N, C-alpha and C positions, 0 to 999 in steps of 0.2 A: 464467399459473400463479400460484397463491396463494402469496404470500411466505412464509406459515407452512409450506408444504409443500416449499419449496426446501431443498437441503442447507445446513447451517449452516457458517459459517466458524469454525474452531477455532484458538485461539492455542496453539501448541506452544512454550511459553516455553523449555523446555529445549533446543530446536533453533533458537530465535530465528526462527520462521516462523509466519505466519498461513496456514492451509491450508483449502482447500475440496475435498472428495473427492466424486466422483459417477461412478457406473458404471465404476469401475476407473481413472478419470482423476483427476489431482491438480493443482490450481492452487495457487500459493504466492506469498506476499510475504515475502521474506527481510528481516529487520531486525537492527539492533544497538541496544542500550541503552548510551548513553555520557553520563555526567555530566548526567542530567536531560533527555537528548535521545533521541527515538525516530527513528533513522536508517533511512529506507526505502532498501534497497540494491538489490533486484531483484524484479520481478514476472514470474512465468512462468505462462502460461495455455496448456494444450495445444490444438491445433487443434480437437479435438472439443468443446471448451468455449468456443471463440472466438465473439464477436459476441453474447453474452448478458449482458454487464455483469458478468462474474465478476471481472475485474480491478478494476473500480470498487467492487465489494462488499468485496474485500480491503482496498483503501485506506480505505474507510469504517470498517471494523472497527479499523484502525490509528488513525484519527482519534478514534474512540470511546475507545480505550484511552488515547490521549494526553490527551484531555479529562478522563477519569476520574482519571488519575494526575498531572495537571499537568505533562505532558512537552511539550517543544518538538519539533515535527516537522521533520526535515531530509530533504527528498525528493531523494536522489541518483539514484534510479531515474528514467529518462526517462519511462516510462509514468506513474508516480505524479506527477511534476511536471506533465505535460500534464493529467492528470485533475484535479488540484487547481486548476490555472489555469482549467479549463473548468467547475468546480463550486465557485466561491468561496463560495456559500451553505452548502455542506456543511462547509467549513473555518472558517466563522465561529466565533469563540470558542476557536480553537486557535492557538497561537503557531507560526508557520511561519518557518523560517530558509531563505531561498531561495539563500543563497550556496553556491557549489560550490568544492571544493578546487581549487587550480591544476591545470589540465590535465584535469580530470574531464569537463566537459561535452562537449567536441568528440569525445573518444574514446568516450564512452558513448552518442553519438547524440542528445544533447540539442540541440534547435534554438533554445533561448533564449539 
């Protein structure tokens, strides 16, 4: 599929979510802005959109925003953490804080 014909990821800043809608389905990356940090909280991709790189597209748009606004990325979301570790080239030039709050990682399913 031509990248230009794919649905666009939209930043719904008033809802603190990056969203991609397609055919009645909606994928999202929930975030928080805190003291110069873009905290990636949760990625949700419905089954009908799975396996097509939608989650990665959401994280990439978050990285683009962080780079544009000089924000430090804090990936609390287990999916975002894995994606960033697997795509270090995409995160080059963005400051990433890998530390997790106490007790966060194990309960959230993070394997690092």
